[in-house]
C-alpha positions in Angstrom: -86.1 1.3 40.3 -86.4 -0.1 36.8 -87.0 -3.7 35.6 -84.3 -4.4 32.8 -85.8 -7.7 31.7 -87.9 -10.7 32.2 -86.0 -14.0 31.1 -88.6 -16.5 32.2 -91.6 -16.4 30.0 -93.6 -19.3 28.0 -95.5 -19.2 24.8 -97.7 -21.4 22.7 -94.5 -23.2 21.6 -94.4 -24.9 25.0 -96.8 -27.8 23.6 -94.5 -30.7 22.9 -95.2 -32.2 19.4 -99.1 -31.4 19.8 -100.0 -27.9 18.9 -103.5 -28.5 20.4 -101.9 -29.1 23.9 -100.8 -25.7 24.8 -99.3 -25.1 28.2 -99.2 -21.1 27.7 -101.5 -18.9 25.8 -99.6 -16.3 24.0 -97.4 -15.9 21.0 -93.8 -14.7 21.1 -95.0 -11.5 19.6 -97.6 -10.9 22.2 -95.2 -11.4 24.8 -93.0 -8.9 23.4 -95.5 -6.2 23.0 -96.5 -6.5 26.7 -92.7 -6.3 27.5 -92.4 -3.1 25.4 -95.4 -1.6 27.0 -94.0 -2.2 30.3 -90.6 -0.6 29.3 -88.6 -3.7 29.3 -85.1 -3.7 27.8 -85.1 -7.4 27.2 -87.5 -10.1 27.1 -86.6 -13.9 27.1 -88.7 -16.6 25.7 -87.9 -19.8 27.7 -90.1 -22.8 26.7 -90.0 -26.0 28.9 -87.1 -28.3 27.8 -87.0 -31.0 25.2 -87.8 -33.9 27.8 -91.0 -32.7 29.3 -93.6 -35.3 28.6 -96.6 -32.9 28.0 -95.1 -29.3 27.3 -91.6 -29.4 26.2 -90.3 -27.6 23.2 -90.1 -29.8 20.3 -87.0 -29.9 18.0 -89.2 -28.6 15.0 -90.6 -25.9 17.1 -87.1 -24.9 18.5 -86.1 -24.0 14.9 -89.2 -22.2 14.1 -88.8 -20.3 17.4 -85.4 -19.0 16.6 -86.5 -17.8 13.2 -89.3 -15.9 14.7 -87.3 -14.3 17.4 -84.8 -13.2 14.7 -87.6 -11.6 12.7 -89.0 -9.9 15.7 -85.7 -8.5 16.7 -85.5 -6.9 13.2 -88.9 -5.5 13.6 -88.7 -4.0 17.2 -85.4 -2.1 17.7 -86.4 -0.8 21.0 -86.0 -4.3 23.0 -83.7 -7.3 22.9 -85.5 -10.5 22.2 -83.8 -13.6 23.6 -84.2 -17.4 23.0 -83.8 -19.3 26.2 -85.0 -22.5 27.5 -86.2 -23.8 31.0 -84.3 -27.1 30.9 -85.6 -29.9 33.0 -83.0 -31.2 35.7 -83.5 -35.0 35.1 -81.4 -36.9 37.7 -79.0 -36.4 40.5 -76.0 -36.5 38.1 -77.1 -33.0 37.1 -78.1 -34.1 33.5 -80.3 -31.6 31.7 -82.3 -32.0 28.6 -80.4 -29.5 26.4 -79.4 -31.2 23.0 -76.0 -30.5 22.0 -76.7 -30.1 18.3 -79.3 -27.3 19.0 -77.4 -25.5 21.9 -76.2 -22.9 19.6 -79.8 -22.0 18.8 -80.3 -20.5 22.3 -78.8 -17.3 23.8 -79.0 -18.6 27.4 -80.4 -21.5 29.4 -82.3 -21.8 32.9 -82.8 -25.0 34.5 -85.3 -26.5 37.1 -87.3 -29.5 38.4 -90.5 -30.4 36.9 -92.9 -33.3 37.5 -93.3 -33.9 34.0 -89.9 -34.6 33.0 -88.9 -38.0 31.5 -87.1 -40.1 34.1 -83.5 -41.3 33.0 -83.6 -44.6 35.1 -85.9 -46.6 37.5 -84.2 -44.7 40.5 -84.9 -41.3 39.1 -88.6 -42.3 38.3 -89.0 -43.5 42.2 -87.7 -40.1 43.2 -90.0 -38.3 40.7 -93.0 -40.3 42.3 -91.8 -39.3 45.8 -91.7 -35.7 45.0 -94.9 -35.7 43.3 -97.2 -38.0 45.6 -95.2 -37.5 49.1 -93.7 -34.1 48.9 -90.2 -35.4 48.4 -89.8 -36.8 52.1 -87.3 -39.3 50.8 -85.8 -37.2 48.0 -84.3 -34.0 49.5 -80.6 -35.2 49.5 -81.1 -36.6 45.8 -83.0 -33.4 44.7 -80.1 -31.2 46.1 -77.5 -33.4 44.3 -79.2 -32.9 41.1 -79.3 -29.2 41.2 -75.8 -28.8 42.6 -74.4 -31.0 39.9 -76.3 -29.3 37.1 -74.7 -26.1 38.1 -71.3 -27.7 38.0 -71.9 -29.1 34.6 -73.7 -26.6 32.7 -73.6 -22.8 32.1 -77.0 -21.9 33.5 -78.1 -18.3 33.8 -80.3 -19.3 36.8 -82.1 -22.1 38.6 -85.8 -21.5 38.4 -88.1 -21.7 41.5 -85.4 -23.7 43.6 -87.2 -26.1 46.0 -90.5 -26.0 44.3 -91.8 -29.7 43.4 -88.7 -31.1 44.9 -87.2 -30.1 48.5 -83.6 -29.2 48.5 -80.9 -28.2 51.0 -81.0 -24.5 49.7 -77.7 -23.7 51.8 -75.8 -26.3 49.6 -77.5 -25.0 46.5 -76.5 -21.6 47.3 -72.9 -22.5 48.0 -72.6 -23.9 44.6 -74.5 -20.9 43.1 -71.8 -18.8 44.5 -69.0 -20.9 43.4 -70.3 -21.1 39.7 -71.9 -17.6 39.3 -75.4 -19.3 38.7 -78.3 -17.3 39.7 -81.2 -18.2 41.8 -84.8 -17.2 40.8 -87.3 -15.6 43.1 -90.6 -16.9 41.4 -93.8 -15.2 42.8 -96.0 -17.8 41.1 -94.5 -20.6 43.1 -93.2 -18.6 45.9 -89.7 -20.1 45.5 -87.3 -19.0 46.6 -89.4 -18.5 49.6 -88.6 -15.5 52.2 -87.4 -18.3 54.7 -85.0 -19.7 52.1 -83.6 -16.2 51.2 -82.9 -15.4 54.8 -80.8 -18.4 55.1 -78.7 -17.5 52.1 -78.9 -13.9 52.0 -75.3 -13.4 53.4 -73.8 -15.3 50.2 -72.6 -13.5 47.0 -75.4 -14.9 45.1 -76.9 -13.7 41.8 -80.8 -13.2 42.5 -83.3 -12.9 39.6 -86.9 -12.3 39.7 -88.8 -14.3 36.9 -92.6 -13.8 36.1 -92.9 -17.5 34.8 -95.5 -15.9 32.5 -97.8 -18.5 30.8 -99.9 -15.6 29.3 -98.8 -12.2 27.9 -100.4 -10.2 30.3 -98.4 -11.6 33.2 -95.0 -10.7 31.5 -92.9 -8.8 34.0 -95.6 -9.2 36.5 -93.4 -9.3 39.6 -95.8 -8.2 42.2 -95.8 -11.6 44.1 -92.0 -11.7 43.8 -91.5 -8.3 45.2 -93.7 -9.4 48.4 -91.4 -12.2 48.7 -88.2 -10.0 48.6 -89.8 -7.6 51.1 -90.7 -10.3 53.4 -87.1 -11.5 53.1 -85.6 -8.2 53.9 -83.4 -8.6 50.7 -82.0 -5.5 49.4 -83.5 -5.0 45.8 -80.0 -3.8 44.5 -79.1 -7.8 44.7 -81.5 -8.6 42.1 -79.6 -8.7 38.7 -82.4 -7.8 36.5 -83.2 -4.7 38.4 -81.7 -1.4 37.7 -81.6 1.2 40.6 
């Protein structure tokens, strides 16, 4: 078994417009060096989306990051370095915070729900509050629509930690993932997908990915907790897209 790539990693560029407010610790090159040391063929840098109130990638840093990744791809020939983004799913229309005039700068996009994303309306704000303060007891249907509609609207590589920070009907999410070819992430840091969720949807033709969600270089390709989830769920490892058997 060999891990092909880790597409969910963060760097110091996840800082909004304030470079002193860093959500992650390492530089792109530091993430790359760990990935090379661990034998990965690909490494994806996927900062938080533009509309995150605290840690979103700024427009200025998106351009700087593209230049840096292009430079490092020339420097390191034994690994492919990709620029992605962990977009925020903003409301139940499925809107995400990818800016159309910058989309060609990215090699792929991920999407997930985060507490810090800017609401698009009073209604979305109320659901954000419910998810944050009350565990989403009123928002499961809203959250499910948000994820399902995002998969319908956009070409998303995979949904990050589905069900974390906002409850979803995982079977409806899985139905749309199967129809659109969108992957679902097993994220050991957040324990979502959980073993129980995977057992509910394991019979569907879904693309599963494991993601480290690394916020420091040493955690790039650290899939130990994710593999425990896979084992608990009884999921065949060959079903995971970024693993080579």
